[in-house]
C-alpha positions in Angstrom: -160.3 -14.9 -63.2 -157.1 -12.8 -64.5 -158.2 -10.1 -62.2 -158.6 -12.1 -59.0 -155.3 -13.7 -59.4 -153.5 -10.2 -60.0 -155.1 -8.9 -56.7 -154.0 -12.0 -54.8 -150.4 -11.6 -56.1 -150.4 -7.7 -55.2 -151.5 -8.9 -51.8 -148.7 -11.4 -51.2 -146.1 -8.6 -52.4 -147.6 -5.9 -50.1 -147.4 -8.6 -47.3 -143.8 -9.3 -47.9 -142.9 -5.6 -48.2 -144.7 -5.1 -44.6 -143.1 -8.0 -43.4 -139.8 -6.7 -44.5 -140.3 -3.2 -43.1 -141.1 -4.7 -39.5 -138.2 -6.8 -39.7 -136.0 -3.5 -40.7 -137.6 -1.3 -37.8 -136.8 -3.9 -35.3 -133.4 -4.7 -36.4 -132.4 -0.9 -37.3 -131.3 -0.1 -40.7 -127.8 -1.3 -41.7 -127.5 0.6 -44.6 -129.3 4.0 -45.2 -129.0 6.2 -48.1 -130.0 9.8 -48.1 -131.7 11.6 -50.9 -128.7 13.5 -51.7 -126.8 10.5 -51.9 -124.9 10.7 -48.8 -124.7 7.3 -47.3 -124.5 5.9 -43.6 -123.8 2.4 -42.4 -124.5 1.0 -39.1 -127.7 2.1 -37.1 -127.2 5.9 -37.7 -129.6 7.3 -40.4 -127.8 10.9 -40.6 -124.7 11.0 -42.5 -122.3 13.8 -41.9 -120.2 13.0 -44.9 -120.6 11.1 -48.3 -120.0 8.2 -46.4 -120.3 7.7 -42.3 -119.8 4.2 -40.4 -121.1 4.0 -36.9 -119.1 1.3 -35.3 -121.1 1.2 -31.9 -124.3 -0.4 -33.0 -126.1 0.1 -30.0 -124.1 -2.7 -28.3 -122.3 -2.4 -24.8 -118.9 -2.4 -26.6 -118.0 -1.0 -29.7 -118.2 -3.0 -32.7 -114.8 -3.3 -35.2 -115.2 -2.1 -38.6 -112.6 -3.8 -41.0 -111.6 -2.7 -44.3 -109.6 -5.5 -45.6 -107.4 -5.8 -49.0 -106.1 -9.2 -49.7 -104.6 -8.5 -53.1 -104.4 -4.6 -53.3 -101.1 -2.9 -52.0 -103.5 -0.5 -50.2 -106.5 -1.5 -47.9 -108.1 2.1 -47.7 -107.2 5.2 -49.6 -108.5 8.4 -49.0 -107.8 11.3 -51.6 -109.0 14.8 -51.6 -108.0 17.1 -54.5 -109.2 20.3 -55.1 -111.2 20.4 -58.4 -109.8 23.0 -61.1 -112.3 24.9 -61.1 -111.9 25.8 -57.1 -108.1 26.6 -57.2 -108.7 29.9 -56.4 -111.0 29.1 -53.6 -110.0 29.6 -49.8 -111.0 26.3 -48.4 -108.1 24.1 -46.9 -107.9 20.4 -48.3 -107.9 17.8 -45.7 -106.9 14.2 -46.4 -108.2 12.6 -43.3 -109.5 14.4 -40.1 -109.5 12.2 -36.7 -111.4 12.9 -33.3 -111.4 11.0 -30.4 -113.0 12.2 -26.9 -112.5 10.1 -23.7 -114.2 10.5 -20.3 -112.4 11.1 -17.2 -109.5 8.5 -16.7 -109.9 7.1 -20.1 -107.4 7.5 -23.0 -108.4 9.1 -26.3 -106.2 8.2 -29.5 -107.1 10.2 -32.6 -105.0 7.7 -35.0 -103.5 4.7 -33.9 -101.2 2.9 -36.5 -99.5 -0.3 -36.2 -97.5 -2.6 -38.7 -96.3 -6.0 -38.1 -94.6 -8.4 -40.6 -97.0 -11.0 -42.1 -95.6 -14.9 -42.3 -92.0 -16.0 -41.8 -90.2 -13.4 -43.8 -88.0 -10.4 -42.3 -86.7 -9.3 -45.3 -89.1 -6.3 -45.8 -89.5 -3.2 -43.8 -92.6 -2.4 -41.4 -93.5 1.3 -41.1 -96.5 2.4 -38.5 -96.7 5.7 -39.9 -95.5 7.1 -42.9 -95.8 10.7 -43.7 -94.3 13.0 -46.6 -94.9 16.4 -48.0 -93.6 18.8 -50.4 -94.0 20.8 -53.6 -95.4 23.9 -51.9 -93.5 26.9 -53.1 -95.4 29.7 -51.3 -96.5 28.0 -48.3 -94.5 25.4 -45.8 -94.2 21.9 -46.3 -94.5 19.4 -43.0 -94.0 15.8 -43.2 -95.4 15.5 -39.7 -96.9 18.7 -37.9 -98.4 18.2 -34.3 -98.9 20.7 -31.4 -99.5 20.4 -28.0 -102.2 22.8 -26.3 -103.2 23.6 -22.8 -101.4 24.3 -20.0 -100.8 20.5 -18.7 -98.0 18.5 -19.3 -97.1 16.6 -22.5 -95.5 16.6 -25.4 -96.3 17.3 -29.1 -94.4 14.2 -30.1 -93.4 11.1 -28.5 -91.3 8.4 -29.5 -89.7 5.3 -28.0 -87.3 2.7 -28.7 -88.8 0.1 -26.6 -90.2 1.0 -23.3 -93.5 2.7 -22.7 -94.6 2.3 -26.3 -97.8 4.1 -26.0 -96.3 7.1 -24.0 -95.3 7.6 -20.2 -96.4 10.5 -18.0 -94.3 13.5 -18.7 -93.6 16.6 -16.3 -93.4 19.7 -18.4 -94.2 20.7 -21.5 -92.0 19.7 -24.7 -92.5 20.0 -28.6 -90.6 16.5 -28.6 -89.9 13.8 -26.1 -87.7 10.9 -27.4 -87.3 8.0 -24.8 -84.2 6.0 -26.3 -81.2 6.9 -28.4 -81.6 9.3 -31.3 -79.3 9.3 -34.6 -78.8 12.4 -36.5 -77.2 12.5 -39.8 -76.3 16.0 -40.3 -76.4 19.2 -38.2 -78.2 19.1 -35.0 -78.8 23.1 -34.0 -80.3 24.2 -30.7 -80.1 27.3 -28.7 -79.1 25.8 -25.7 -77.8 22.5 -25.1 -78.2 20.9 -21.5 -77.4 17.5 -20.1 -79.3 16.1 -16.9 -77.0 16.4 -13.7 -79.0 16.8 -10.9 -77.3 15.2 -7.8 -80.8 13.2 -6.9 -80.3 11.3 -10.2 -76.6 10.3 -9.6 -75.0 7.2 -7.6 -71.6 6.6 -6.6 -70.3 10.3 -6.7 -66.6 10.5 -5.9 -63.9 13.1 -6.8 -61.7 12.8 -9.8 -58.1 11.9 -9.1 -55.0 14.1 -10.2 -53.4 12.8 -13.3 -56.3 14.3 -16.1 -53.5 16.6 -17.6 -50.8 13.8 -18.3 -53.6 11.5 -20.0 -54.9 14.6 -22.0 -51.2 15.1 -23.2 -51.6 11.7 -25.1 -55.1 13.1 -26.8 -54.1 13.3 -30.6 -56.5 16.2 -31.8 -57.1 16.4 -35.8 -58.7 18.2 -38.5 -60.3 16.0 -41.0 -63.1 15.9 -43.6 -66.4 14.1 -43.8 -66.4 11.0 -45.8 -69.9 10.3 -47.6 -71.1 6.6 -47.2 -73.7 4.5 -48.7 -76.9 3.9 -46.6 -79.8 1.1 -47.2 -82.6 3.6 -48.1 -86.2 2.3 -48.2 -87.6 3.5 -51.6 -88.8 2.2 -55.0 -85.8 3.7 -56.8 -83.0 1.4 -57.8 -80.0 3.6 -57.2 -77.4 3.9 -54.4 -78.1 6.3 -51.5 -75.6 8.0 -49.3 -75.8 9.8 -46.0 -75.3 13.1 -47.3 -76.2 15.0 -50.4 -73.2 15.6 -53.0 -73.4 19.5 -52.6 -73.8 19.4 -48.7 -71.4 22.1 -47.0 -70.4 19.4 -44.4 -68.7 17.4 -47.0 -66.8 20.6 -48.1 -65.6 22.2 -44.9 -62.8 21.2 -42.2 -63.8 19.4 -38.9 -61.8 19.3 -35.6 -62.1 16.4 -33.0 -60.4 13.1 -32.1 -60.3 9.7 -33.7 -62.6 7.3 -31.9 -60.4 4.3 -31.9 -57.4 6.7 -30.5 -59.5 8.1 -27.7 -60.7 4.3 -26.3 -57.1 3.8 -25.9 -56.9 6.7 -23.3 -60.7 7.0 -22.1 -62.7 3.9 -23.2 -65.8 5.2 -21.3 -66.0 8.1 -23.6 -66.4 5.9 -26.6 -69.6 4.4 -27.6 -70.4 1.8 -30.3 -73.6 2.1 -32.2 -75.8 -0.4 -33.6 -74.2 0.2 -37.0 -70.9 -1.1 -35.5 -69.4 2.8 -36.0 -67.7 4.2 -32.9 -68.8 7.6 -31.5 -67.2 9.9 -28.8 -69.0 11.7 -26.0 -67.5 15.0 -26.2 -69.7 16.8 -23.5 -68.0 14.7 -20.9 -64.7 15.6 -21.8 -65.5 19.1 -20.2 -65.1 17.8 -16.7 -61.8 16.4 -17.7 -60.5 19.6 -19.3 -61.9 21.6 -16.4 -60.0 19.1 -14.0 -56.8 19.6 -16.0 -57.1 23.4 -15.8 -57.1 23.1 -12.2 -54.0 20.9 -12.2 -52.2 23.3 -14.5 -53.1 26.3 -12.1 -51.4 24.6 -9.2 -48.7 23.6 -10.8 -48.3 27.4 -12.0 -48.7 28.6 -8.4 -46.1 26.2 -7.1 -43.3 27.0 -9.7 -43.9 31.1 -9.3 -43.3 30.4 -5.3 -40.2 28.4 -6.1 -38.8 30.6 -8.8 -39.2 33.4 -6.2 -37.7 31.6 -3.6 -34.5 30.6 -5.9 -34.1 34.2 -6.5 -34.2 35.5 -2.9 -31.7 33.1 -2.0 -29.3 35.2 -3.9 -29.8 37.9 -1.5 -31.4 40.0 -4.0 -34.7 41.6 -3.5 -37.1 40.0 -6.4 -40.3 41.2 -7.0 -42.4 40.2 -9.9 -42.6 43.6 -12.2 -44.7 43.0 -15.3 -45.4 46.8 -16.3 -42.6 48.9 -14.7 -40.3 48.0 -17.3 -40.5 48.0 -21.0 -38.6 44.5 -21.0 -41.0 42.0 -22.2 -41.5 38.0 -22.7 -43.6 36.2 -25.5 -45.0 32.9 -25.9 -42.9 30.4 -27.8 -43.8 29.5 -31.4 -44.6 26.6 -32.3 -46.2 25.6 -29.2 -46.7 22.3 -28.6 -43.3 21.6 -30.4 -41.6 18.4 -31.2 -38.1 19.6 -32.6 -37.3 23.2 -31.7 -39.1 26.2 -30.6 -38.5 30.0 -30.7 -38.7 32.3 -27.5 -38.9 36.0 -28.4 -38.4 38.7 -25.7 -37.6 42.3 -25.5 -34.5 43.4 -23.6 -34.2 47.4 -22.8 -30.5 48.9 -23.7 -30.2 50.0 -20.0 -30.6 46.4 -18.5 -27.0 45.0 -17.2 -28.3 41.6 -16.7 -30.7 39.2 -18.7 -31.2 35.8 -18.2 -33.9 33.1 -19.5 -34.8 30.4 -16.9 -36.3 27.1 -17.9 -38.1 24.9 -15.3 -40.1 21.8 -14.9 -43.5 21.7 -13.0 -41.7 20.8 -9.8 -39.8 24.3 -9.8 -36.4 22.7 -10.5 -34.2 24.8 -12.7 -33.5 22.7 -16.1 -31.4 25.4 -17.9 -30.4 29.0 -17.9 -29.5 31.0 -21.1 -27.5 34.6 -20.4 -28.8 36.7 -23.2 -26.4 39.3 -24.2 -28.3 40.9 -27.0 -30.5 43.8 -26.5 -33.7 44.8 -28.2 -35.7 42.1 -29.9 -34.0 38.7 -29.2 -34.8 35.4 -30.3 -33.6 32.1 -28.4 -33.9 28.7 -30.0 -34.9 26.2 -27.6 -33.8 22.5 -28.8 -36.1 19.8 -28.2 -34.0 17.1 -27.9 -32.0 18.4 -24.9 -35.6 18.0 -22.8 -37.6 15.4 -22.3 -41.7 15.3 -23.5 -43.7 17.5 -20.9 -44.7 20.6 -19.7 -42.1 23.2 -18.6 -42.2 26.8 -17.7 -39.5 29.2 -18.9 -39.2 32.8 -16.8 -37.3 36.2 -18.3 -35.2 38.0 -15.4 -33.5 41.2 -16.0 -31.5 42.8 -13.3 -32.8 40.4 -10.6 -36.7 41.3 -11.5 -38.8 38.6 -13.1 -40.4 40.4 -16.0 -42.9 37.3 -17.1 -43.6 33.4 -16.9 -44.8 31.2 -19.6 -45.4 27.9 -20.2 -44.4 25.3 -23.2 -45.1 22.0 -24.0 -42.7 19.3 -25.6 -44.3 16.4 -27.3 -42.3 13.4 -28.9 
C-alpha cells in the first residue's frame, strides 16, 4: 500500500517537472546559472561576465532594463578593485566598459546619462555625468579622457548650452567643440588663438570712421591685482569655497587692463555682462580700433612733416630732414604722456649757430618755439598748463635743418 502511494506521488512529481521543463523551453529561460557561477538574464544562456543582462529578448524592439533604487542614494554601483595579492600584476582595471554598434544611418551611443529634478523642488543640483580622478603618483590622472579616431570629421568632447544637445554635424576634427559660452576661472593657455572672421559670415560690413584716436585717449589703462571671491561649490564639505587657491600665482602678480565700467562709457559694445552679473571686456576687438588709431596717427604725422618743411622753406632757406649727417639729436620727452610738466632732452653740437625747438599741433600749426642757447646735452621743460590736452609734435631745427621730430601726449 505504502509502495503504491509513493509510486503515485513520484509519478506526479515527474509529470510536474516535465511540464515545467516544456514551459521553460517554449518561453525561453529567463534566468540561467552556469556551472562556474556566471549568470545570464534574458534569453541568452552564455554569460560573458559574472552577470549578463540581454535586453532584446527576441522582440522586434529592444526591451528596457530598469535598475531602480527608491531609498538608496545610488541606483547601481559598479566597483572593480585590484586585490592586494594582484597589485604586482600587469592588468589594467576598468570600472565600466561600454560598447555600442550601429547600422548605417543609425546612431550609436556608448553611454547616455541624463538627470532631471524630481518633484517641485529646484534647490538641489542636477548633473548628467560626474567624473573625478586622482591619487596616481606615477601615472596620469584624467577626470574625463576621450579620443577621436579615424579620418572622419568629429570631436572628442562636445558640449552645448542649449541648442543641439545631442550633437550637430561638425566639419573638421577637434579635440573639443563647444556650442555656447565658455567660462574659465584661471589661465587659458593655447599655442595660437584665432577668431572666426570669414567675409561669408559677416553682414552689414562698413568702414570704421575716423576718431578712434580721440576716443582711445579717454581710455584709462590700469595695473591691478586680482581679488579672490567666494563661489557656491557643490560638495558635501561645509566650508567656504573660493575661485582661486590661496597660493595661486594669479593672486600674487600684477595684471594690466581696463575697468569694464569705465570702458562701457566709451565703447559699450565691447563690454559684456555675464549670467553672474559681472562685466567682461572683449579685448580682441580692441585690436582693430588700435590699428585704425595708428593709421590716423600716421596720416597726421605725414601731414605735420609736410607742413613743417613747407614752413621752413618759406624763410628762403633750403631745408632738408637730416638725421644722420649731424651729431645733433632729439630724444623722447619724459614722462609721456604727462599731465603737468615734461622734460625734452636734446644734443646740440658746439659748432651749431642756431638751435630752435618748435612745438606744433596735429594740424601743423606752430604753437611755440624755444630758442636753445646752450650747447652739449640740453634739457628743456615744457609746462603742461600752457597747452590744452591733446597730441603734439615737437621738432629740433639746427641751422635750418630739421634734426628729428617726435610726438608727445598731454592729458588732464
